[in-house]
Structure formats: structure tokens, C-alpha cells
C-alpha positions as CSV (number, residue, x, y, z in Angstrom):
1,M,132.0,59.7,-66.0
2,R,131.6,58.0,-62.7
3,T,131.9,54.2,-62.4
4,P,128.5,52.9,-61.3
5,H,128.1,50.0,-58.8
6,T,126.4,46.9,-60.1
7,P,122.8,46.5,-58.8
8,S,123.8,43.4,-56.8
9,A,126.2,45.6,-54.7
10,I,123.5,48.2,-53.7
11,R,123.1,48.7,-50.0
12,R,120.6,51.5,-49.8
13,T,118.0,53.3,-51.9
14,L,117.4,57.1,-52.3
15,N,114.3,58.5,-53.9
16,I,114.8,62.1,-55.0
17,G,112.9,64.7,-57.0
18,I,114.3,67.2,-59.5
19,L,112.3,70.4,-59.2
20,A,112.5,73.8,-60.9
21,H,110.8,76.7,-62.5
22,V,110.2,76.0,-66.2
23,D,113.3,76.3,-68.4
24,A,115.8,76.3,-65.5
25,G,117.3,73.2,-66.9
26,K,115.8,70.5,-64.8
27,T,115.3,67.8,-67.4
28,S,118.8,68.6,-68.9
29,L,120.3,68.0,-65.4
30,T,118.5,64.7,-65.1
31,E,120.0,63.6,-68.4
32,R,123.4,64.7,-67.2
33,L,123.1,62.7,-64.0
34,L,122.1,59.6,-65.9
35,H,124.9,60.0,-68.4
36,D,127.6,60.7,-65.9
37,T,126.8,57.7,-63.8
38,G,126.6,55.3,-66.8
39,A,122.9,54.8,-66.8
40,I,122.6,56.0,-70.4
41,D,125.4,56.2,-73.0
42,R,124.2,59.3,-74.9
43,L,122.8,62.6,-73.6
44,G,119.3,63.4,-74.8
45,S,118.3,66.9,-75.8
46,V,115.2,68.9,-74.7
47,D,115.2,70.9,-77.9
48,A,115.4,67.8,-80.1
49,G,112.8,65.9,-78.0
50,T,115.2,63.0,-77.3
51,T,115.3,63.1,-73.4
52,H,114.6,59.9,-71.5
53,T,112.0,61.4,-69.1
54,D,109.8,63.6,-71.4
55,T,108.0,61.0,-73.5
56,G,104.5,62.6,-74.1
57,T,103.7,64.4,-77.4
58,V,103.2,67.8,-75.7
59,E,106.4,67.3,-73.7
60,R,108.5,66.6,-76.8
61,Q,106.9,69.4,-78.8
62,R,107.0,72.0,-76.0
63,G,110.3,70.9,-74.3
64,I,108.6,70.8,-70.9
65,T,107.8,68.1,-68.4
66,V,104.1,67.7,-67.5
67,R,104.0,64.3,-65.8
68,S,106.3,62.8,-63.2
69,A,108.7,60.4,-64.7
70,V,110.9,57.8,-62.9
71,V,114.5,56.9,-63.9
72,S,117.3,55.4,-61.9
73,F,121.1,55.3,-61.6
74,T,123.5,53.7,-59.1
75,L,126.5,55.3,-57.4
76,D,128.6,54.4,-54.4
77,A,126.4,51.4,-53.6
78,T,123.4,53.6,-53.6
79,R,120.4,53.2,-56.0
80,V,119.1,56.7,-56.7
81,N,115.6,56.8,-58.2
82,I,114.9,60.2,-59.8
83,I,111.3,61.5,-60.1
84,D,111.6,64.2,-62.8
85,T,108.7,66.5,-62.0
86,P,107.0,69.3,-64.1
87,G,108.4,72.8,-64.0
88,H,105.4,74.7,-65.2
89,A,103.2,76.3,-62.5
90,D,100.0,74.8,-64.1
91,F,101.3,71.4,-63.0
92,V,102.1,72.2,-59.4
93,A,99.6,69.6,-58.3
94,E,101.5,66.9,-60.2
95,V,104.6,68.1,-58.3
96,E,102.9,68.0,-54.9
97,R,101.6,64.5,-55.3
98,A,105.2,63.3,-56.2
99,L,106.7,65.0,-53.1
100,A,104.9,62.6,-50.8
101,V,107.1,59.7,-51.9
102,L,110.5,61.5,-51.8
103,D,113.4,61.1,-49.4
104,G,115.1,64.3,-50.7
105,A,115.1,66.9,-53.5
106,V,117.3,68.9,-55.8
107,L,115.9,72.4,-56.6
108,V,117.3,73.8,-59.8
109,L,117.8,77.5,-60.4
110,S,119.1,79.4,-63.4
111,A,122.2,81.4,-62.7
112,V,120.8,84.0,-65.2
113,E,117.1,84.3,-64.2
114,G,117.8,83.6,-60.6
115,V,114.9,83.1,-58.1
116,Q,111.7,82.9,-60.1
117,A,108.1,82.9,-59.0
118,H,107.5,79.1,-59.2
119,T,110.9,78.5,-57.6
120,R,109.6,80.2,-54.4
121,L,106.4,78.2,-54.4
122,L,108.4,74.9,-54.7
123,M,110.9,75.9,-51.9
124,R,108.1,76.9,-49.6
125,T,106.5,73.5,-50.1
126,L,109.8,71.7,-49.6
127,R,110.5,73.6,-46.4
128,E,106.9,73.0,-45.0
129,M,107.5,69.3,-45.5
130,R,111.0,69.5,-44.0
131,L,112.2,67.6,-47.1
132,P,116.1,67.5,-47.3
133,T,116.9,69.7,-50.3
134,L,120.0,70.6,-52.3
135,L,120.1,73.6,-54.7
136,F,121.8,73.4,-58.1
137,V,122.4,76.7,-59.8
138,N,122.5,75.9,-63.5
139,K,123.7,77.7,-66.6
140,T,126.9,79.3,-65.1
141,D,128.4,79.3,-68.6
142,R,125.7,81.7,-69.9
143,A,126.2,85.4,-70.3
144,G,124.6,87.3,-67.4
145,A,125.2,84.4,-64.9
146,R,125.4,85.6,-61.2
147,H,126.9,84.1,-58.1
148,D,127.1,86.4,-55.0
149,S,123.9,88.5,-55.8
150,L,122.0,85.3,-56.7
151,L,123.0,83.8,-53.3
152,A,121.8,86.9,-51.6
153,D,118.4,86.7,-53.4
154,A,118.1,83.0,-52.6
155,R,118.8,83.6,-48.9
156,R,116.1,86.2,-48.8
157,K,113.5,84.5,-50.9
158,L,114.1,80.8,-50.5
159,A,115.9,79.9,-47.3
160,P,118.2,81.8,-45.0
161,R,120.8,79.0,-44.3
162,L,122.4,78.2,-47.6
163,V,125.9,76.7,-47.7
164,P,127.7,77.3,-51.0
165,M,129.7,74.1,-51.9
166,T,131.4,75.2,-55.1
167,A,133.0,78.3,-56.6
168,V,132.9,79.3,-60.3
169,H,135.9,80.6,-62.3
170,G,135.0,82.4,-65.6
171,L,131.4,82.9,-64.6
172,G,129.2,83.8,-67.5
173,T,131.5,82.5,-70.2
174,R,131.8,79.3,-72.1
175,A,135.0,78.6,-70.2
176,A,133.2,78.6,-66.8
177,R,134.7,76.0,-64.5
178,T,133.4,74.9,-61.1
179,V,135.8,74.2,-58.2
180,P,134.6,72.6,-54.9
181,Y,135.3,74.5,-51.7
182,S,137.3,72.7,-49.1
183,L,136.7,72.7,-45.3
184,D,140.4,72.7,-44.9
185,D,140.3,76.3,-46.0
186,P,140.0,78.4,-42.8
187,D,137.9,81.1,-44.3
188,Y,135.4,78.7,-45.8
189,R,135.4,76.6,-42.7
190,T,134.5,79.7,-40.7
191,R,131.6,80.6,-43.1
192,V,130.1,77.1,-42.9
193,A,130.5,76.9,-39.1
194,E,128.8,80.2,-38.6
195,T,125.9,79.2,-40.8
196,L,125.3,75.8,-39.1
197,A,125.7,77.4,-35.6
198,E,122.5,79.4,-36.2
199,T,120.6,76.2,-35.4
200,D,122.9,74.6,-32.8
201,D,123.7,76.3,-29.5
202,A,126.5,73.8,-28.7
203,L,128.1,74.4,-32.1
204,L,127.8,78.2,-31.6
205,A,129.5,78.0,-28.2
206,R,132.5,76.2,-29.9
207,V,132.6,78.8,-32.7
208,V,132.7,81.6,-30.1
209,D,134.8,80.1,-27.3
210,G,136.5,77.0,-28.9
211,P,137.7,74.5,-29.5
212,Y,136.8,75.2,-33.1
213,P,134.9,72.4,-35.0
214,T,137.1,70.2,-37.2
215,P,136.4,69.7,-40.9
216,A,135.1,66.2,-40.1
217,E,132.8,67.5,-37.4
218,L,131.4,70.2,-39.8
219,R,130.8,67.6,-42.5
220,T,128.8,65.6,-40.0
221,A,126.9,68.7,-38.9
222,L,126.1,69.7,-42.5
223,A,124.7,66.2,-43.3
224,D,122.6,66.4,-40.1
225,R,121.2,69.9,-40.8
226,T,120.6,68.9,-44.4
227,A,118.7,65.8,-43.4
228,R,116.5,67.8,-41.0
229,G,115.8,70.5,-43.7
230,L,117.5,73.2,-41.6
231,A,120.3,74.0,-44.1
232,H,120.6,73.7,-47.8
233,P,123.9,73.0,-49.7
234,V,124.2,75.0,-52.9
235,Y,126.1,73.8,-56.0
236,F,126.9,75.9,-59.1
237,G,127.4,74.4,-62.5
238,S,126.1,73.6,-66.0
239,A,124.0,70.6,-67.0
240,L,125.1,71.0,-70.6
241,S,128.9,71.0,-70.0
242,G,128.8,68.8,-66.9
243,Q,130.6,71.3,-64.7
244,G,129.7,71.0,-61.1
245,V,127.6,67.8,-61.6
246,G,130.3,65.6,-60.0
247,A,130.1,67.7,-56.8
248,L,126.3,67.5,-56.9
249,L,126.5,63.7,-57.1
250,D,128.7,63.7,-54.1
251,G,126.1,65.8,-52.3
252,I,123.2,63.5,-53.3
253,T,124.9,60.4,-52.0
254,G,126.7,62.0,-49.1
255,L,124.2,64.5,-47.7
256,L,120.7,63.3,-48.5
257,P,119.4,60.6,-46.1
258,P,118.3,57.3,-47.6
259,A,114.8,55.8,-47.4
260,A,113.8,54.6,-43.9
261,V,113.3,50.8,-43.7
262,P,111.0,49.7,-40.9
263,D,111.3,46.6,-38.9
264,P,109.7,43.8,-41.0
265,V,108.5,42.0,-37.9
266,A,106.7,45.1,-36.5
267,T,105.2,46.2,-39.9
268,P,104.8,43.1,-42.0
269,D,101.9,44.3,-44.1
270,P,102.5,46.2,-47.4
271,R,102.0,50.0,-47.1
272,G,102.6,52.2,-50.1
273,T,101.5,54.9,-52.4
274,V,100.7,55.0,-56.2
275,F,102.2,58.3,-57.4
276,A,102.4,58.0,-61.2
277,A,100.9,56.0,-64.0
278,D,101.5,55.3,-67.7
279,H,101.2,52.6,-70.2
280,T,103.5,49.7,-71.1
281,A,104.9,49.2,-74.6
282,A,102.0,46.9,-75.3
283,G,99.5,49.6,-74.3
284,A,98.5,48.1,-70.9
285,R,97.9,50.3,-68.0
286,S,100.6,50.4,-65.4
287,A,101.4,52.3,-62.2
288,Y,104.4,53.3,-60.1
289,V,104.3,52.4,-56.4
290,R,106.6,53.6,-53.6
291,L,106.6,50.9,-50.8
292,Y,107.1,51.9,-47.1
293,S,106.7,48.5,-45.5
294,G,106.1,44.8,-46.3
295,E,106.8,43.3,-49.7
296,L,105.1,43.0,-53.1
297,A,105.6,40.4,-55.8
298,A,104.0,39.4,-59.1
299,R,100.8,37.4,-58.8
300,Q,100.2,38.9,-55.3
301,R,96.6,40.1,-54.6
302,I,96.6,43.6,-53.0
303,T,93.9,45.9,-51.5
304,L,94.0,49.6,-52.3
305,H,92.1,52.5,-50.9
306,R,91.2,55.9,-52.2
307,R,88.9,58.8,-51.5
308,E,86.8,60.0,-54.4
309,P,86.5,63.7,-55.2
310,D,83.1,63.9,-53.4
311,G,84.7,62.4,-50.3
312,T,83.4,58.9,-50.7
313,P,85.9,56.2,-49.5
314,H,86.5,53.4,-52.0
315,T,88.3,50.1,-51.5
316,Y,89.1,47.5,-54.1
317,T,91.3,44.5,-54.7
318,G,93.4,43.3,-57.7
319,R,96.2,41.0,-58.6
320,I,99.6,42.1,-59.8
321,T,100.4,40.4,-63.1
322,A,103.8,42.0,-63.6
323,L,106.2,43.8,-61.3
324,E,109.5,45.6,-62.2
325,V,111.6,47.3,-59.6
326,V,113.0,50.5,-60.9
327,G,116.8,50.3,-61.3
328,A,117.1,46.6,-60.5
329,A,119.2,44.2,-62.6
330,D,117.5,42.1,-65.2
331,G,115.9,39.1,-63.6
332,A,116.4,40.5,-60.1
333,G,113.6,43.1,-59.9
334,H,110.5,41.0,-59.3
335,R,110.1,41.6,-55.6
336,L,109.5,45.1,-54.2
337,T,111.0,45.9,-50.7
338,P,110.6,48.9,-48.5
339,G,112.1,52.2,-49.7
340,N,112.0,51.1,-53.4
341,I,109.8,51.9,-56.3
342,A,108.3,49.4,-58.8
343,R,106.1,49.6,-61.9
344,I,103.2,47.2,-61.6
345,S,100.6,46.0,-64.0
346,G,97.4,44.0,-63.9
347,V,95.4,45.8,-61.2
348,A,92.2,47.1,-63.0
349,G,91.2,50.6,-62.1
350,I,94.4,51.6,-60.3
351,R,94.8,55.3,-60.0
352,V,97.4,57.9,-58.9
353,G,96.9,58.6,-55.2
354,D,95.6,55.1,-54.3
355,R,97.1,53.7,-51.1
356,L,98.2,50.2,-49.9
357,G,97.6,49.6,-46.2
358,A,94.8,50.3,-43.7
359,A,91.9,52.3,-45.1
360,D,92.3,54.9,-42.3
361,D,96.1,55.2,-42.7
362,D,96.7,58.7,-44.1
363,T,100.4,58.9,-43.2
364,H,101.5,58.9,-46.9
365,R,98.3,60.1,-48.5
366,P,99.2,62.6,-51.2
367,H,97.7,66.0,-51.1
368,F,95.8,67.1,-54.2
369,P,95.2,70.9,-54.3
370,A,91.6,71.7,-55.4
371,P,91.4,72.8,-59.1
372,T,90.2,76.4,-59.5
373,L,89.2,76.6,-63.2
374,R,86.4,75.0,-65.2
375,T,86.0,74.6,-68.9
376,V,83.4,72.9,-71.2
377,V,84.8,70.5,-73.8
378,R,83.1,69.9,-77.1
379,P,83.9,67.9,-80.2
380,R,85.2,70.2,-83.0
381,E,83.0,68.3,-85.5
382,P,79.6,67.5,-84.0
383,G,77.9,64.4,-85.3
384,P,76.0,61.3,-84.2
385,G,77.6,60.0,-81.0
386,A,80.4,62.5,-81.0
387,A,79.5,64.0,-77.7
388,A,79.1,60.6,-76.1
389,R,82.5,59.4,-77.4
390,L,84.1,62.6,-76.1
391,H,82.5,62.1,-72.7
392,A,83.6,58.5,-72.5
393,A,87.2,59.4,-73.4
394,L,87.3,62.3,-70.8
395,R,85.8,60.0,-68.1
396,R,88.6,57.4,-68.8
397,L,91.3,60.1,-68.6
398,A,89.8,61.2,-65.3
399,E,89.8,57.7,-64.0
400,E,93.5,57.4,-64.8
401,D,94.5,60.8,-63.3
402,P,92.8,62.3,-60.2
403,L,93.9,65.8,-61.2
404,I,91.4,65.6,-64.1
405,H,87.8,66.0,-63.0
406,A,85.2,65.4,-65.8
407,C,81.4,65.8,-65.3
408,A,78.4,65.5,-67.6
409,E,76.4,68.7,-67.9
410,P,72.6,68.9,-68.3
411,D,72.9,70.0,-71.9
412,G,74.9,66.9,-72.9
413,T,78.3,68.6,-72.9
414,T,81.2,67.6,-70.5
415,S,82.9,70.0,-68.1
416,V,86.5,69.6,-66.9
417,L,88.1,71.1,-63.8
418,L,91.6,72.4,-64.3
419,H,94.6,73.7,-62.3
420,G,95.9,75.9,-65.2
421,E,95.4,76.8,-68.8
422,M,98.1,74.6,-70.1
423,Q,96.2,71.5,-68.9
424,K,93.9,72.2,-71.9
425,E,96.8,71.4,-74.2
426,I,97.6,68.2,-72.4
427,I,94.0,67.0,-72.4
428,A,93.6,68.0,-76.1
429,A,96.7,66.0,-77.0
430,A,95.6,63.0,-75.1
431,L,92.2,63.0,-76.8
432,A,93.8,63.3,-80.2
433,D,96.6,60.8,-79.7
434,E,94.7,58.1,-77.7
435,Y,91.1,58.5,-79.0
436,G,91.3,60.3,-82.3
437,I,89.1,63.1,-81.0
438,D,89.6,66.7,-82.0
439,A,88.2,68.8,-79.2
440,T,87.6,72.5,-78.4
441,F,87.5,74.2,-75.0
442,T,85.4,77.2,-73.8
443,P,87.2,80.1,-71.9
444,S,87.9,79.0,-68.3
445,R,85.8,80.1,-65.4
446,V,86.9,80.2,-61.7
447,V,85.3,77.3,-59.7
448,C,83.3,78.3,-56.6
449,R,81.8,76.1,-53.9
450,E,78.7,76.2,-51.7
451,R,78.5,75.5,-48.0
452,P,75.4,75.2,-45.9
453,A,74.7,78.3,-43.8
454,G,72.5,76.4,-41.4
455,T,70.5,73.2,-40.9
456,G,67.6,72.2,-43.2
457,E,65.3,69.2,-43.3
458,A,62.8,67.9,-45.9
459,V,60.6,64.8,-46.1
460,E,58.3,63.4,-48.8
461,E,56.3,60.4,-47.7
462,L,54.2,57.6,-49.3
463,G,50.5,58.1,-49.0
464,H,48.0,55.4,-47.9
465,R,48.3,52.9,-50.6
466,A,49.5,55.7,-52.9
467,P,52.8,57.0,-54.1
468,A,54.4,60.1,-52.7
469,P,53.2,63.5,-54.1
470,S,56.0,63.4,-56.7
471,G,54.7,60.1,-58.0
472,H,57.5,57.9,-56.5
473,W,56.8,54.8,-54.4
474,A,59.2,55.8,-51.7
475,T,59.6,57.8,-48.5
476,V,62.7,59.8,-48.1
477,G,63.6,62.3,-45.3
478,L,67.0,64.1,-45.3
479,R,68.6,66.6,-43.0
480,V,71.5,68.8,-44.1
481,D,74.0,70.1,-41.5
482,P,77.1,72.3,-41.9
483,A,80.4,70.4,-41.2
484,A,84.0,71.5,-40.5
485,D,86.0,73.0,-43.4
486,G,87.8,70.3,-45.4
487,T,85.6,67.4,-44.4
488,G,83.8,67.2,-47.7
489,A,80.4,65.7,-48.1
490,V,79.5,62.9,-45.6
491,F,76.3,60.8,-45.8
492,R,75.0,58.9,-42.7
493,Y,71.9,57.2,-41.4
494,E,69.6,57.8,-38.5
495,T,67.1,55.3,-39.7
496,E,67.3,51.7,-38.5
497,L,69.8,49.7,-40.4
498,G,68.0,47.0,-42.4
499,A,64.8,49.1,-42.6
500,L,65.5,49.4,-46.4
501,P,66.8,46.8,-48.8
502,R,70.5,47.3,-49.5
503,A,69.8,48.4,-53.1
504,F,67.5,51.2,-51.9
505,H,70.1,52.4,-49.3
506,T,72.7,52.5,-52.1
507,A,70.3,54.4,-54.4
508,V,69.8,57.1,-51.7
509,E,73.5,57.5,-50.9
510,E,74.6,57.7,-54.5
511,S,71.8,60.1,-55.3
512,V,72.8,62.4,-52.4
513,H,76.4,62.6,-53.6
514,A,75.2,63.2,-57.2
515,G,72.8,65.9,-56.0
516,L,75.5,67.7,-54.1
517,R,77.4,68.4,-57.3
518,R,75.0,71.2,-58.1
519,G,73.7,73.3,-55.2
520,P,71.0,76.1,-55.2
521,H,73.5,78.6,-56.7
522,G,74.8,76.2,-59.3
523,W,78.1,75.1,-57.6
524,A,79.0,71.9,-55.8
525,V,78.1,71.7,-52.1
526,T,80.9,70.7,-49.7
527,D,81.7,70.5,-46.0
528,C,78.3,69.2,-45.0
529,T,76.7,66.1,-43.4
530,V,73.5,64.7,-45.1
531,T,71.5,62.4,-42.8
532,L,68.8,60.0,-43.9
533,V,66.2,60.6,-41.1
534,R,63.2,58.8,-42.6
535,S,62.6,56.1,-45.2
536,G,59.9,53.7,-46.4
537,F,58.8,51.5,-49.3
538,V,56.0,49.3,-50.4
539,G,56.8,45.7,-50.8
540,P,57.1,44.6,-54.4
541,V,56.0,48.0,-55.8
542,S,58.9,50.2,-54.8
543,T,62.1,50.0,-56.8
544,A,65.6,51.6,-56.6
545,A,64.5,53.9,-59.4
546,D,61.9,55.4,-57.1
547,F,64.6,56.3,-54.5
548,R,66.9,57.6,-57.2
549,G,64.1,59.9,-58.5
550,L,62.9,61.1,-55.1
551,T,66.2,61.7,-53.3
552,P,67.4,64.6,-55.4
553,L,64.0,66.4,-54.9
554,V,64.1,66.1,-51.1
555,L,67.8,67.0,-51.0
556,A,67.1,70.2,-53.0
557,R,64.4,71.3,-50.6
558,A,66.6,70.5,-47.6
559,L,69.4,72.6,-49.1
560,E,67.0,75.5,-49.7
561,R,65.9,75.5,-46.1
562,A,69.4,75.3,-44.8
563,G,70.6,78.0,-47.1
564,T,74.0,78.0,-48.8
565,R,76.8,80.6,-49.2
566,V,79.0,80.7,-52.2
567,Y,82.8,80.6,-51.5
568,E,85.4,81.6,-54.1
569,P,89.1,80.5,-54.2
570,Y,91.8,82.9,-53.0
571,H,95.5,83.0,-53.6
572,A,98.2,84.3,-51.2
573,F,100.6,86.5,-53.1
574,E,103.9,88.3,-52.8
575,A,105.0,91.0,-55.3
576,D,108.4,92.6,-55.5
577,V,108.2,96.0,-57.2
578,P,110.4,99.1,-57.6
579,A,109.7,101.9,-55.1
580,D,108.2,104.2,-57.8
581,A,105.8,101.5,-58.9
582,L,104.4,100.9,-55.4
583,P,101.4,103.3,-55.5
584,A,100.2,102.0,-58.9
585,V,100.6,98.3,-58.0
586,T,98.8,98.7,-54.7
587,A,96.0,100.7,-56.3
588,C,95.6,97.9,-58.9
589,L,95.5,95.2,-56.3
590,A,93.0,97.1,-54.1
591,G,90.8,97.7,-57.1
592,L,90.7,93.9,-57.7
593,G,89.6,93.1,-54.2
594,A,93.0,92.2,-52.7
595,D,93.6,92.3,-49.0
596,I,97.1,93.7,-48.5
597,A,98.6,92.4,-45.3
598,E,102.1,93.8,-45.4
599,T,104.4,96.1,-47.4
600,A,108.1,96.2,-46.6
601,A,111.1,97.9,-48.2
602,E,113.9,95.7,-49.5
603,P,116.2,95.4,-52.5
604,V,114.6,94.5,-55.8
605,A,115.1,90.8,-56.7
606,G,118.3,90.5,-58.7
607,A,119.5,94.0,-58.1
608,H,123.2,94.3,-57.7
609,P,124.2,95.9,-54.4
610,G,126.2,99.0,-54.3
611,P,125.8,102.8,-54.8
612,G,122.6,103.7,-56.7
613,A,121.1,100.2,-56.2
614,D,117.4,100.3,-56.7
615,A,115.2,100.1,-53.6
616,G,112.1,98.0,-53.8
617,W,109.0,97.0,-51.9
618,L,107.6,93.6,-51.0
619,I,103.8,93.4,-51.0
620,K,102.1,90.5,-49.3
621,G,98.4,89.7,-49.2
622,T,95.5,87.7,-50.6
623,L,93.5,88.0,-53.8
624,P,90.4,86.3,-55.4
625,A,91.7,83.7,-57.8
626,R,89.5,85.1,-60.6
627,H,91.7,88.2,-60.7
628,L,95.1,86.5,-60.9
629,H,95.5,86.7,-64.7
630,T,94.5,90.4,-64.6
631,V,97.3,91.1,-62.1
632,E,99.9,89.0,-63.9
633,R,99.0,90.8,-67.2
634,R,99.2,94.3,-65.7
635,L,102.2,93.9,-63.4
636,P,104.9,94.2,-66.1
637,G,103.6,97.5,-67.3
638,L,103.0,98.9,-63.8
639,S,106.5,97.9,-62.6
640,H,108.4,98.8,-65.8
641,G,109.1,95.1,-66.3
642,E,111.0,94.9,-63.0
643,G,108.3,93.4,-60.8
644,T,108.1,89.7,-59.8
645,W,104.9,87.9,-58.7
646,W,104.4,84.7,-56.7
647,S,101.0,83.2,-55.6
648,R,99.6,80.0,-54.2
649,A,96.1,78.8,-53.5
650,C,95.2,79.5,-49.8
651,G,91.7,78.2,-49.5
652,D,88.4,80.1,-50.2
653,R,86.3,82.8,-48.7
654,P,82.7,84.0,-49.0
655,R,82.2,85.7,-52.3
656,K,81.8,89.4,-51.9
657,G,78.6,90.8,-53.1
658,G,77.2,87.3,-53.8
659,A,75.1,84.7,-52.0
């Protein structure tokens, strides 16, 4: 066990994420890091449900992480805050929102299963963000563990410039032992130098012509390439036995760059991101904030910004009643400084994704992938008020978590948008544990969206001393125009400001956003601009209710005249299959509407090189999301159980054969 520094001796802070495919040993590694640095005195067990990061009912029952948890340890005068993220693919959105607050990451692989589908998705995201990343190959003491062939797979599927930092003796046995490589070894020094020289012409010249880089120079170069996301050190070991974890700790504190701290004079105002939320022991709502500049303290009033799912900006203020800096000593953690994370309470309505700072500052705004599935939730035992209680509970869950979208349906039921099927379990557990509601879910449907195909305008006007034809004492004229992809729904005015009382303006704008949730084809309308082009009212006769009643009617006519097209979500995919399975797999994909962009011959993932090694094919393309589960169900049979599949949402396209 390492001897931790006292919090008062901390000179820098490092915020890292632990990421992995489910069951690779991510949570076990987090427990080992905490134990070996003295943060906890006893290792928790995933199987026994006693880990320090998995605290929810489903997490303890299933042995998986579904929400980002924050824990901390100190080592070598560095405070390391660990964000232990979910490993299941259904919670990739939870992972992506946590990545926005990290300084570095540790990606965990299993030495037995190797590079798995979700591992590839995570590494792609990490590389796109240029986030400094170390790899930890876990379970080296299990039968079937691999070293050289796993590295070959990882270089091909994850990143080309990997630098092994440890060797394993007794691989695949309970006696497996990890030994760090030394740059004083000429052979190892040569391998490291050649890898790093791939991104540095000056270093390449010294490797070829001399003088050869010294061990100290190579250590500096490795830290630099790691910090820039150009190279990735790889550590082998076992979270259960602790083998290799000491070397990994050296890499975390020695190779990952600490949080950047801006000049307090140049950036005095608080800027930060809310990236996780939970409840205190007393049941009060609390949130975790990563701060980038300025300072926060208890009793301080703060202003936060968010963008609602329909694109509407929202700003609100609140007062912090309690603040606890993660990892700080008792009594010393009541002021949050840049680079650190704190748990705050007292700010009503605070949600994950909310931002401190200027309303238009999107520098650290987390990216939330759009959900692609929809289900209807009903109480298992209908009764008086049961549907209303269920709807209220789902709305509260949605307010706490932006990855849950709940909406009332015309028949009185409530629909929820999902990122994956396992979210149903999480929502069901939350409803049962927190609200005592037993709920059922309908089979999920893929979520489509509508976009205007052109411009449409509609007006309904007051008569002479008479209401509009629809019976409302109001005049409303709206124009719908297409907008750029990704802009959402925007409302604006061409009428003179002040021509309507504020309450009437608000009624029109809110009704427009509500009306866009269901377009002519039954899907939400997005990427459009709706403009109020005409308005009118009659003195004391007109009310906000008249505008709320008339606006949806006018909007529906404007959308019909503009015309809308239905777009369905697509996934980019990669499939590794044996050569003899290629015709069957490509035929299956083509039959499901896939666009195959590339096929290339390569070794099958995990195949051991040598005589008779199986040849395989890599298939790349795009596929409608509604067919994903069909492919994932058929692939094992078509590929004799040897195929692997990876996919990721890549936007949407017009629905074939539809409006």
C-alpha cells in the first residue's frame, strides 16, 4: 500500500475517468486504487454489492455501474478525483457527459475478452476529444489471458501508438506477476523510441542518425505524447490481486497532465459544469460541479444556464447552502477552486448539464446524444390518480436527469425516450424505490423526427368586433422556415415588440414549442424557425388562454403548408467476421437497408498469428437504428460465434419509403 499525502500537502488536482466495456473490471480497479492509496481500509466487492461507487439498487443487484460516481485519493502531493463511469453500452450518454469534465482517463480491457465492441466506441470518443488516456489490461491471472496478440488487436482497433509499460510472468495463472519495463534496457528503449518517433521528426532523426535519446528524454517525450493524446501507455495487471496497480498509479500521477488553472485576474468569474447528481444522506438534492475558473463557497448566489430539450435557453439563480470539496480534509473543503470538484446543495432545480458562466459560453457544455427509443409507461395496478402519480414521478426524474425525457400523451399515459433497453430497469427501480410505484413498459419503438421541407405560413385573425373563426379572441400569424441541422426549434418575432402584453407573447412562444412536439406525421419537429408575423387582441376581452388555444391551430396549418419529411436515426457500424461468413453477413445487412461503405481483409479479432490463422473481413457502413437489434441477434449465428459488432449513432436520414 502506498503512503498517501495529507490533503494539506496537495499541490495539484487531477480529474480522471475509469472507463470500460461492462465486466472488464472497471469498478474493481477503482476499489483497488482507493485501497492501495489508503483512501479506504477494506476492498469492496462487486459480487457482494459492497463497492464504494455502485450505490444504487440496480447497481448492487446487477453488479454494474449506471451512474457516474465520484471518489478521491491522494498520492505524491496530487489529489486524484475518480469519476467511475458506466460500462454498459446503454449508458454511453452518461459516459459522454462525464468526459467533458475530465483531465485524463484510464480505459480498462480484459486480458481474456480483449477489445470488445463498447471498448472501441469509448476509445474513439477519447481520441476524438484528444483526452490523455492510459490503458489497463485487467485479469492477467485468469485462464486464457493474452499479451502479445491482445496488443496487436488493440493497436489495430483502438490506437496505433501503444507503449507497453509492464511485462507479465505466469500469464493466465493465479501466480501471474507484473514487472515494469525499464528504459535502461536497450531493446525496450528502442521499441519506445521508435513508437514515439512516429509523431516527431526531430526524434526520428535522432533514432536514425543519433545521438540516441536518453532514458530521461524518452520519459519526457512519453509524458508529452500522452498529454497530447498521441500515444497511450499500456499497463497489464489484476485489480483483484493488485498486480500492476502500482505501476498504473505511477502512470496516473506521472504521465497524465493535471487540471489547468487559469489566471484568477483574467478570469475572476466562476465557470463550471454540473456533471452528476444524487441525494444527501438526509434525502436533499445535491449536485457535483467541476470548476474551471473563479471560486465557489457556501451561501454564495450563483447563476446557471441550460438549454431545454426543445432548444429553449433557460437561466436561473440559486444560493448554495452547503459545499463539500471532493477529497478535501474535514473542515478544509468549503471553498471550491479551479480544477477541483465539489458537491453542492441548496440550489433548487439544479440539473446535470447546467453551466456556470456566461449564457453563450459553450466551451465546457456537455454533449448529450439524442435518445433513439421510445416507450410508454403505465402503472401496473390502475386506479384513481395512479396515472397522474406516475406522470408526476417521471417528470421529477426527468427534471433531475437530462437523459430521461418524459412527455404526457393525449390518452393520459406518459412516454419516455431511452438510450437503451436497460434504462427501463433503472427507471423502474427508481419509481419503486423513491415513489412506491410499480410500473410496466411497452415494447420500445425507434424515435424519428420531422423537419420542414419548405416554408409555410398561416394566419387566423379577429373579425370586426368578433372572435377569430375558431372562436378565440386573438390574431396569430406564424411562418415556419427550415433551419440548419442541429439548431433545434427557434422562435422569433417579426411583429413590433410591445404590440402584445408580455403574458400573450409568452403564451404564443410556449404554445409553439409545445405544438412542435408532434408534427403532421406524429413525430417532433426540429431544425426549424417559427416566426410570429402577425398578432392582435381586443382590450379586456382577450386572454392568454385565447392565444394558447389559437396558436397550435395556426402552427399546424403552417406546418402542413411547409410540408415535413420524416428522418430516422442511423448508426455507423463495423463488423469483424470470418471470411466464410462474409457473403451471409453482407446479404443480411443489405436486406436490412444498410449502406456498406467498405470491406477489407484482416485478421479476425483475437486470432493468434501463425500458420493456419483465420483470415477475416472488416465491414464498415451505416444502418437504420431500427434494425440494430436484428443484426446483433443474427450475427452470432451467421459468423459461427466469431464475429464482433460495434456501432454508434451517426445522425439521421430521410426515412426510405416514408414521408
